[in-house]
C-alpha positions in Angstrom: 87.7 140.3 55.5 89.2 136.9 54.6 92.0 137.5 57.1 89.5 138.3 59.8 87.5 135.2 59.1 90.7 133.1 59.1 91.7 134.6 62.4 88.2 133.9 63.9 88.4 130.4 62.6 91.8 129.9 64.2 90.6 131.3 67.4 87.6 129.0 67.4 89.8 126.0 66.7 92.1 127.1 69.6 89.1 127.5 71.9 87.9 124.0 71.1 91.3 122.5 71.5 91.6 124.2 75.0 88.2 122.8 75.9 89.3 119.3 74.8 92.5 119.7 76.8 90.5 120.8 79.9 88.3 117.7 79.6 91.3 115.5 79.2 92.9 117.0 82.3 89.8 116.4 84.3 89.6 112.8 83.1 93.3 112.4 84.0 92.8 113.8 87.5 89.9 111.3 88.1 92.0 108.5 86.8 94.9 109.4 89.1 92.5 109.5 92.0 91.2 106.0 91.1 94.8 104.8 90.9 95.6 106.1 94.3 92.5 104.5 95.8 93.3 101.2 94.0 96.9 101.3 95.2 95.7 101.7 98.8 93.3 98.8 98.3 96.0 96.6 96.9 98.3 97.4 99.9 95.4 96.5 102.3 94.8 93.2 100.5 98.6 92.4 100.7 98.5 93.0 104.4 95.5 90.7 104.8 97.2 88.0 102.8 100.4 88.2 104.8 98.4 88.1 108.1 96.4 85.1 106.8 99.6 83.3 105.8 101.0 83.8 109.3 97.7 82.4 110.8 97.9 79.4 108.5 101.5 78.7 109.6 100.4 78.9 113.3 97.4 76.6 112.6 99.7 74.1 110.9 102.1 74.1 113.8 99.2 73.6 116.3 97.8 70.8 114.1 101.2 69.1 114.1 101.3 69.2 117.9 97.7 67.9 118.1 98.5 65.1 115.7 101.5 64.1 117.8 99.4 64.0 121.0 96.7 61.9 119.2 99.4 59.5 117.9 100.8 59.2 121.5 97.3 58.6 122.9 96.5 56.0 120.3 99.8 54.3 121.0 99.0 54.2 124.8 95.5 53.0 124.1 96.6 50.2 121.9 99.2 49.0 124.5 96.4 48.5 127.1 95.1 45.0 127.5 91.6 44.6 126.0 89.9 43.7 129.3 91.2 46.8 131.1 93.3 44.8 133.7 97.0 45.0 133.9 99.1 42.0 133.1 100.4 40.0 136.0 
């Protein structure tokens, strides 16, 4: 009788351990799915940042051209006589 009870106890412990293992595997599967999703999101954010940096570089170049044009215009404007007539 004691042997049967010991075997039953061991079987019960084994069954509980298997149930715990199944729950752990389920949690692990969910965690892996979250990691895959997070990795895709990170890759998307990296692409957005790269694209944004390229746009910023283009804007800076356009701003430099605009600044040069404004400087030239101001230079020409300042060379004009104040009354609008050309010097004789």
